[in-house]
FINUKOL-701644 format. One record per residue (C-alpha): residue number from 1; residue in one letter; z, x, y. Coordinates in Angstrom, 3 decimals, m for minus. Each point is the difference from the previous one (the first is absolute). Layout:
residues N
node resi->NUM	resn->a	zz->Z	xx->X	yy->Y
...
end
This chain:
residues 233
node resi->1	resn->x	zz->97.094	xx->55.866	yy->129.840
node resi->2	resn->x	zz->m2.512	xx->0.442	yy->m2.796
node resi->3	resn->x	zz->m0.966	xx->3.651	yy->m0.290
node resi->4	resn->x	zz->m3.205	xx->m0.402	yy->m2.067
node resi->5	resn->x	zz->m1.869	xx->m2.110	yy->2.547
node resi->6	resn->x	zz->m2.654	xx->2.206	yy->1.616
node resi->7	resn->x	zz->m1.853	xx->m2.666	yy->1.984
node resi->8	resn->x	zz->2.516	xx->0.392	yy->2.830
node resi->9	resn->x	zz->m0.559	xx->3.717	yy->0.622
node resi->10	resn->x	zz->m2.056	xx->m0.633	yy->3.156
node resi->11	resn->x	zz->1.697	xx->1.254	yy->3.167
node resi->12	resn->x	zz->m2.466	xx->m0.913	yy->2.763
node resi->13	resn->x	zz->m1.867	xx->m3.106	yy->1.081
node resi->14	resn->x	zz->m2.581	xx->m0.609	yy->m2.700
node resi->15	resn->x	zz->m1.324	xx->m2.379	yy->m2.607
node resi->16	resn->x	zz->2.210	xx->0.154	yy->m3.094
node resi->17	resn->x	zz->m1.773	xx->m2.347	yy->m2.410
node resi->18	resn->x	zz->m2.194	xx->m3.081	yy->m0.200
node resi->19	resn->x	zz->m1.229	xx->m2.297	yy->m2.713
node resi->20	resn->x	zz->m1.037	xx->m3.384	yy->m1.284
node resi->21	resn->x	zz->1.653	xx->m2.349	yy->m2.498
node resi->22	resn->x	zz->m1.712	xx->m2.787	yy->m1.920
node resi->23	resn->x	zz->2.182	xx->m3.125	yy->m0.299
node resi->24	resn->x	zz->0.082	xx->m2.320	yy->m3.015
node resi->25	resn->x	zz->1.134	xx->m3.536	yy->m0.767
node resi->26	resn->x	zz->0.102	xx->m1.206	yy->m3.578
node resi->27	resn->x	zz->m1.883	xx->3.136	yy->m1.053
node resi->28	resn->x	zz->m2.907	xx->m0.629	yy->2.398
node resi->29	resn->x	zz->m0.797	xx->1.907	yy->3.195
node resi->30	resn->x	zz->1.137	xx->m1.903	yy->3.072
node resi->31	resn->x	zz->m0.173	xx->2.422	yy->2.909
node resi->32	resn->x	zz->0.805	xx->3.489	yy->1.205
node resi->33	resn->x	zz->2.308	xx->2.068	yy->2.172
node resi->34	resn->x	zz->m1.197	xx->2.948	yy->2.118
node resi->35	resn->x	zz->2.628	xx->2.314	yy->1.445
node resi->36	resn->x	zz->0.685	xx->3.294	yy->1.755
node resi->37	resn->x	zz->3.082	xx->2.172	yy->0.529
node resi->38	resn->x	zz->0.173	xx->2.372	yy->2.960
node resi->39	resn->x	zz->2.779	xx->2.229	yy->1.256
node resi->40	resn->x	zz->0.501	xx->m0.055	yy->3.750
node resi->41	resn->x	zz->2.871	xx->0.702	yy->2.357
node resi->42	resn->x	zz->2.413	xx->0.909	yy->m2.782
node resi->43	resn->x	zz->m0.525	xx->m3.191	yy->m1.974
node resi->44	resn->x	zz->m2.426	xx->m1.598	yy->m2.436
node resi->45	resn->x	zz->m2.179	xx->m2.924	yy->1.046
node resi->46	resn->x	zz->m1.562	xx->m2.189	yy->m2.677
node resi->47	resn->x	zz->m2.796	xx->m2.400	yy->0.939
node resi->48	resn->x	zz->m1.909	xx->m2.315	yy->m2.257
node resi->49	resn->x	zz->m1.693	xx->m3.292	yy->m0.659
node resi->50	resn->x	zz->0.505	xx->m2.117	yy->m3.102
node resi->51	resn->x	zz->m2.491	xx->m2.811	yy->m0.638
node resi->52	resn->x	zz->0.257	xx->m2.570	yy->m2.797
node resi->53	resn->x	zz->m2.770	xx->m2.401	yy->m1.021
node resi->54	resn->x	zz->m0.526	xx->m2.517	yy->m2.818
node resi->55	resn->x	zz->1.166	xx->m0.196	yy->m2.750
node resi->56	resn->x	zz->3.195	xx->0.883	yy->1.874
node resi->57	resn->x	zz->1.673	xx->m3.350	yy->0.814
node resi->58	resn->x	zz->0.664	xx->0.992	yy->3.642
node resi->59	resn->x	zz->m2.949	xx->1.936	yy->1.468
node resi->60	resn->x	zz->1.161	xx->1.879	yy->3.086
node resi->61	resn->x	zz->m0.085	xx->3.231	yy->1.988
node resi->62	resn->x	zz->2.991	xx->2.222	yy->0.766
node resi->63	resn->x	zz->m0.393	xx->2.784	yy->2.552
node resi->64	resn->x	zz->3.030	xx->2.268	yy->0.203
node resi->65	resn->x	zz->1.385	xx->3.070	yy->1.702
node resi->66	resn->x	zz->3.172	xx->1.594	yy->m1.367
node resi->67	resn->x	zz->2.024	xx->2.914	yy->1.336
node resi->68	resn->x	zz->2.205	xx->2.378	yy->m2.003
node resi->69	resn->x	zz->2.104	xx->2.984	yy->0.996
node resi->70	resn->x	zz->m0.914	xx->3.498	yy->m1.181
node resi->71	resn->x	zz->2.517	xx->m0.531	yy->m2.820
node resi->72	resn->x	zz->m1.599	xx->m3.314	yy->m1.054
node resi->73	resn->x	zz->2.504	xx->m2.343	yy->1.673
node resi->74	resn->x	zz->m1.649	xx->m3.330	yy->1.030
node resi->75	resn->x	zz->m0.061	xx->m0.327	yy->3.784
node resi->76	resn->x	zz->m2.086	xx->m3.093	yy->0.617
node resi->77	resn->x	zz->m2.824	xx->m2.264	yy->m1.104
node resi->78	resn->x	zz->m2.571	xx->m2.140	yy->1.798
node resi->79	resn->x	zz->m1.923	xx->m2.698	yy->m1.910
node resi->80	resn->x	zz->m2.879	xx->m2.258	yy->0.999
node resi->81	resn->x	zz->m0.486	xx->m2.615	yy->m2.724
node resi->82	resn->x	zz->m3.055	xx->m2.233	yy->0.199
node resi->83	resn->x	zz->m0.432	xx->m3.026	yy->m2.272
node resi->84	resn->x	zz->m3.110	xx->m1.972	yy->0.913
node resi->85	resn->x	zz->0.252	xx->m0.598	yy->3.744
node resi->86	resn->x	zz->3.772	xx->0.515	yy->0.069
node resi->87	resn->x	zz->1.519	xx->3.257	yy->1.258
node resi->88	resn->x	zz->3.572	xx->1.255	yy->m0.418
node resi->89	resn->x	zz->1.369	xx->3.142	yy->1.652
node resi->90	resn->x	zz->3.119	xx->1.644	yy->m1.409
node resi->91	resn->x	zz->1.658	xx->3.004	yy->1.679
node resi->92	resn->x	zz->2.797	xx->1.999	yy->m1.647
node resi->93	resn->x	zz->2.020	xx->2.818	yy->1.545
node resi->94	resn->x	zz->2.868	xx->2.161	yy->m1.215
node resi->95	resn->x	zz->2.659	xx->1.344	yy->2.359
node resi->96	resn->x	zz->3.736	xx->0.695	yy->0.159
node resi->97	resn->x	zz->0.478	xx->m0.917	yy->m3.656
node resi->98	resn->x	zz->m1.646	xx->m3.400	yy->0.500
node resi->99	resn->x	zz->m3.349	xx->m1.547	yy->m0.977
node resi->100	resn->x	zz->m1.458	xx->m2.428	yy->2.556
node resi->101	resn->x	zz->m2.827	xx->m2.465	yy->m0.583
node resi->102	resn->x	zz->m2.100	xx->m2.119	yy->2.336
node resi->103	resn->x	zz->m2.453	xx->m2.533	yy->m1.455
node resi->104	resn->x	zz->m2.573	xx->m1.762	yy->2.190
node resi->105	resn->x	zz->m1.984	xx->m2.942	yy->m1.343
node resi->106	resn->x	zz->m1.606	xx->m3.032	yy->1.664
node resi->107	resn->x	zz->1.908	xx->0.540	yy->3.272
node resi->108	resn->x	zz->3.269	xx->0.219	yy->m1.935
node resi->109	resn->x	zz->2.243	xx->3.066	yy->m0.098
node resi->110	resn->x	zz->2.545	xx->0.785	yy->m2.691
node resi->111	resn->x	zz->2.348	xx->2.991	yy->0.138
node resi->112	resn->x	zz->2.131	xx->1.632	yy->m2.655
node resi->113	resn->x	zz->2.421	xx->2.930	yy->m0.045
node resi->114	resn->x	zz->2.195	xx->1.644	yy->m2.605
node resi->115	resn->x	zz->1.561	xx->3.219	yy->m1.282
node resi->116	resn->x	zz->m2.292	xx->2.854	yy->m1.039
node resi->117	resn->x	zz->2.094	xx->2.854	yy->m1.452
node resi->118	resn->x	zz->m1.633	xx->3.352	yy->m0.755
node resi->119	resn->x	zz->m0.178	xx->m0.621	yy->m3.761
node resi->120	resn->x	zz->m1.818	xx->m3.327	yy->0.440
node resi->121	resn->x	zz->m3.758	xx->m0.242	yy->m0.615
node resi->122	resn->x	zz->m2.754	xx->m2.384	yy->1.101
node resi->123	resn->x	zz->m2.606	xx->m1.619	yy->m2.262
node resi->124	resn->x	zz->m3.241	xx->m1.612	yy->1.156
node resi->125	resn->x	zz->m3.370	xx->m1.038	yy->m1.460
node resi->126	resn->x	zz->m1.531	xx->3.496	yy->0.015
node resi->127	resn->x	zz->0.977	xx->2.452	yy->m2.785
node resi->128	resn->x	zz->0.352	xx->2.706	yy->2.665
node resi->129	resn->x	zz->3.592	xx->m1.009	yy->0.709
node resi->130	resn->x	zz->0.785	xx->1.180	yy->m3.534
node resi->131	resn->x	zz->m1.569	xx->3.353	yy->0.845
node resi->132	resn->x	zz->2.649	xx->0.449	yy->2.684
node resi->133	resn->x	zz->2.762	xx->m1.040	yy->m2.401
node resi->134	resn->x	zz->m1.101	xx->2.970	yy->m2.124
node resi->135	resn->x	zz->0.051	xx->2.255	yy->3.067
node resi->136	resn->x	zz->3.773	xx->m0.620	yy->0.176
node resi->137	resn->x	zz->0.864	xx->m0.079	yy->m3.703
node resi->138	resn->x	zz->m0.829	xx->2.083	yy->m3.064
node resi->139	resn->x	zz->m0.431	xx->m1.385	yy->m3.527
node resi->140	resn->x	zz->0.018	xx->1.597	yy->m3.417
node resi->141	resn->x	zz->m1.103	xx->m1.979	yy->m3.044
node resi->142	resn->x	zz->2.891	xx->m2.294	yy->m0.857
node resi->143	resn->x	zz->1.428	xx->0.246	yy->3.527
node resi->144	resn->x	zz->0.558	xx->m2.951	yy->2.270
node resi->145	resn->x	zz->1.038	xx->m0.853	yy->3.550
node resi->146	resn->x	zz->1.351	xx->m3.313	yy->1.244
node resi->147	resn->x	zz->0.214	xx->m0.807	yy->3.709
node resi->148	resn->x	zz->0.046	xx->m2.875	yy->2.491
node resi->149	resn->x	zz->m3.439	xx->m0.999	yy->1.238
node resi->150	resn->x	zz->m1.448	xx->m2.176	yy->2.755
node resi->151	resn->x	zz->m2.830	xx->m2.047	yy->m1.536
node resi->152	resn->x	zz->m2.744	xx->m0.971	yy->2.457
node resi->153	resn->x	zz->m2.549	xx->m2.638	yy->m0.892
node resi->154	resn->x	zz->m1.293	xx->m3.577	yy->0.349
node resi->155	resn->x	zz->0.400	xx->m2.551	yy->1.369
node resi->156	resn->x	zz->1.392	xx->1.578	yy->3.212
node resi->157	resn->x	zz->m0.310	xx->3.733	yy->m0.689
node resi->158	resn->x	zz->3.710	xx->0.110	yy->0.786
node resi->159	resn->x	zz->2.769	xx->1.721	yy->m1.997
node resi->160	resn->x	zz->1.750	xx->m1.083	yy->m3.170
node resi->161	resn->x	zz->2.836	xx->2.395	yy->m1.015
node resi->162	resn->x	zz->m0.003	xx->0.899	yy->m3.675
node resi->163	resn->x	zz->0.725	xx->2.829	yy->m2.417
node resi->164	resn->x	zz->m2.623	xx->2.119	yy->m1.742
node resi->165	resn->x	zz->0.208	xx->2.235	yy->m3.059
node resi->166	resn->x	zz->m2.613	xx->2.683	yy->m0.741
node resi->167	resn->x	zz->0.052	xx->1.436	yy->m3.536
node resi->168	resn->x	zz->m2.309	xx->2.791	yy->m1.157
node resi->169	resn->x	zz->m1.026	xx->m0.816	yy->m3.577
node resi->170	resn->x	zz->m2.676	xx->2.567	yy->m0.926
node resi->171	resn->x	zz->m2.201	xx->2.862	yy->1.149
node resi->172	resn->x	zz->m3.583	xx->0.597	yy->m1.007
node resi->173	resn->x	zz->m3.621	xx->0.124	yy->1.083
node resi->174	resn->x	zz->m1.841	xx->m3.044	yy->1.323
node resi->175	resn->x	zz->m3.743	xx->m0.467	yy->0.358
node resi->176	resn->x	zz->m0.985	xx->m0.932	yy->3.548
node resi->177	resn->x	zz->m3.212	xx->m0.511	yy->1.955
node resi->178	resn->x	zz->0.388	xx->3.593	yy->1.253
node resi->179	resn->x	zz->0.919	xx->1.713	yy->m3.263
node resi->180	resn->x	zz->2.979	xx->0.458	yy->m2.296
node resi->181	resn->x	zz->3.267	xx->0.209	yy->1.950
node resi->182	resn->x	zz->3.473	xx->1.086	yy->m1.123
node resi->183	resn->x	zz->2.354	xx->m2.846	yy->0.808
node resi->184	resn->x	zz->3.204	xx->m1.826	yy->m0.823
node resi->185	resn->x	zz->0.468	xx->m3.658	yy->m0.812
node resi->186	resn->x	zz->2.770	xx->m2.005	yy->1.642
node resi->187	resn->x	zz->1.532	xx->m3.414	yy->m0.544
node resi->188	resn->x	zz->1.242	xx->m1.917	yy->3.039
node resi->189	resn->x	zz->2.536	xx->m2.797	yy->m0.231
node resi->190	resn->x	zz->2.337	xx->m1.914	yy->2.306
node resi->191	resn->x	zz->3.584	xx->m0.010	yy->m1.335
node resi->192	resn->x	zz->1.649	xx->m2.141	yy->m1.156
node resi->193	resn->x	zz->m3.334	xx->m1.413	yy->m1.214
node resi->194	resn->x	zz->m0.985	xx->1.501	yy->m3.366
node resi->195	resn->x	zz->m2.556	xx->2.776	yy->m0.224
node resi->196	resn->x	zz->m2.280	xx->m2.371	yy->m1.944
node resi->197	resn->x	zz->m0.649	xx->m1.800	yy->3.297
node resi->198	resn->x	zz->m1.077	xx->3.223	yy->1.718
node resi->199	resn->x	zz->m3.266	xx->1.925	yy->0.016
node resi->200	resn->x	zz->m1.284	xx->3.483	yy->m0.758
node resi->201	resn->x	zz->m2.287	xx->2.570	yy->1.634
node resi->202	resn->x	zz->m1.265	xx->3.584	yy->m0.251
node resi->203	resn->x	zz->0.424	xx->2.469	yy->2.882
node resi->204	resn->x	zz->m1.205	xx->3.588	yy->0.378
node resi->205	resn->x	zz->2.129	xx->3.048	yy->0.862
node resi->206	resn->x	zz->m0.159	xx->m0.930	yy->3.706
node resi->207	resn->x	zz->1.265	xx->m3.514	yy->m0.652
node resi->208	resn->x	zz->m3.394	xx->m1.614	yy->0.663
node resi->209	resn->x	zz->m0.309	xx->m3.136	yy->m2.138
node resi->210	resn->x	zz->m3.061	xx->0.280	yy->m2.255
node resi->211	resn->x	zz->0.240	xx->m3.334	yy->m1.820
node resi->212	resn->x	zz->2.442	xx->m2.879	yy->0.020
node resi->213	resn->x	zz->0.190	xx->m2.943	yy->m2.359
node resi->214	resn->x	zz->0.835	xx->m3.688	yy->0.056
node resi->215	resn->x	zz->3.336	xx->0.219	yy->m1.791
node resi->216	resn->x	zz->0.572	xx->2.554	yy->m2.763
node resi->217	resn->x	zz->m3.349	xx->m0.526	yy->m1.748
node resi->218	resn->x	zz->m2.412	xx->2.900	yy->0.755
node resi->219	resn->x	zz->m2.953	xx->m2.184	yy->m1.018
node resi->220	resn->x	zz->0.525	xx->m2.152	yy->3.110
node resi->221	resn->x	zz->m0.852	xx->2.139	yy->3.067
node resi->222	resn->x	zz->1.401	xx->m0.893	yy->3.396
node resi->223	resn->x	zz->m1.307	xx->2.861	yy->2.165
node resi->224	resn->x	zz->m2.102	xx->3.053	yy->m0.887
node resi->225	resn->x	zz->m0.724	xx->3.051	yy->2.179
node resi->226	resn->x	zz->m3.773	xx->0.581	yy->m0.105
node resi->227	resn->x	zz->m0.457	xx->2.385	yy->2.951
node resi->228	resn->x	zz->2.402	xx->2.761	yy->1.061
node resi->229	resn->x	zz->m0.361	xx->2.887	yy->2.437
node resi->230	resn->x	zz->2.506	xx->2.625	yy->1.044
node resi->231	resn->x	zz->m0.143	xx->1.068	yy->3.646
node resi->232	resn->x	zz->m3.460	xx->m0.139	yy->1.571
node resi->233	resn->x	zz->m1.881	xx->0.684	yy->m3.237
end
């Protein structure tokens, strides 16, 4: 486990962090995500709502609740995805080395199940899943980790197995809405696809994503953290 991540020092039921991201499409604002992390009953619970509007090509609302173990292991995810008057519910649960999915939409039910070994990660629309990747792995500049990942997203919010490579490319200070923050920049790719098809982001010492970009070009923002609170402050 990463030893420099201090966000996880809480030991009782309490608010850990909360914040708000601005979302972009084609360099223009297109929505926001509000989120909160609490620690309760020996695990972390992440709740949030991500809303996209025009100029995003698919305006929608995603409400989610994710559970992680005290060590940052994904335990489950619940998603309510609303597009216009259509509603999809997707429920994910880990257990006995397996990942199980149930998708409900328009009186239809789809189920999915597959292997979920300990070294596997989960990726979803919110950057907070990357925060928990950092809770389980440490990176120095130039270091990298590659691992299997379950990708969750449209059109069914089901699982697509893949591989993911995180590479730490630099450390520095980044200007944010709440001051200058020491951070590291990472490049994410999906082997065997080339890194040029990946994307990059900055994260602070706790693994909280500060800014992410559409591809490798830092002039094209994807998500930007504009509000951030630790604990109940």
